[in-house]
C-alpha angles and dihedrals in degrees: 000000000000127000089246090057091052093050094051101081095050091047089048090053091048094052091048090056090046094052091047093053094042089055092054093045093047093048090050094046093045093053090061096034090060093044093241091144087072092067101046092086139107089244091061088054091051092051095048101029093115092052094044094049090050092054092049091051093048095044109040092167105030096045094061092043091051093046092048091046093051089044092051092046094050089052094046093051089043092237122169123245099072092135092050092050093048091052088047090053090053092047095048101039107017131261100283100036094038090048089052095052091049094048090052096042094046090049092051094047092044091051091049095054090042093057092046092050093048092046098043102031114012101073095046093046093052091045092056097037125093128247089275089075090054093053090047092047092050093053096045092048092054091060103020098137095051095044095049093044089059095047087050095048096047114043097216091141130033114275095244089054091057089047092057109036098066089052088061090048098057094248111170120245096242099058089039093055092041096051090044096049092047100034099055096049099087098051091037091056087048094054094040089054089051088054095047087055095051098097093081090048093049094046091050093048091236120156120250118231125179095205093087098050098081098054120183089258092056093043089050092051091051093052091048089056090049093054089051090053091053092052094087089054092051093048091049093053091045091052090047095054095039109104114239117247114273095029 
């Protein structure tokens, strides 16, 4: 086998990584280049609510499919506007059904970008990082589901950051998908419920503000759920440090 044949597989993998990253970067840049960020707002929903509602009524199957496809793509390309789209889901489909569409679509989109990041960037990053990354990776992997669940329940970091970091830490797909699917349900339901109740605000001509959505009561509830999610980690560490009988 010639040296050129030996080099071909690594080059193919390199080009695959480059293409994957280029697609994500191009999609992200195009979103702003075409000014699409101006349309992903609650005000756009107010202006076009009658048209959108009519399309949902006329296309009971196609409309949810299009909504979920757009939402999944927005998450996969790490685009802004997730809150507005979640509110739109509640407005168009109701709080429970709309939240369900959002949870599924967001999980699909997050899983897609996770796989791309793990394939294109995860291996090269781990190969170049020092032993500290290996230690961090091992600790995170032992309690991946609990840690990810906390990060999903409490939005301390942007959604796209939580999508990417586990890929660099070698987290398996199953706990990633599970924690994402479960962890985003509470906040998604809150925003979808807000969307489902927007009719009265639109009719009165009032101005929508996102500041009042996450009330102290809701934040407290989310923090409580996050604490519960961490209990298995605390228990494991307690058991590991507890001396065995007879010692």
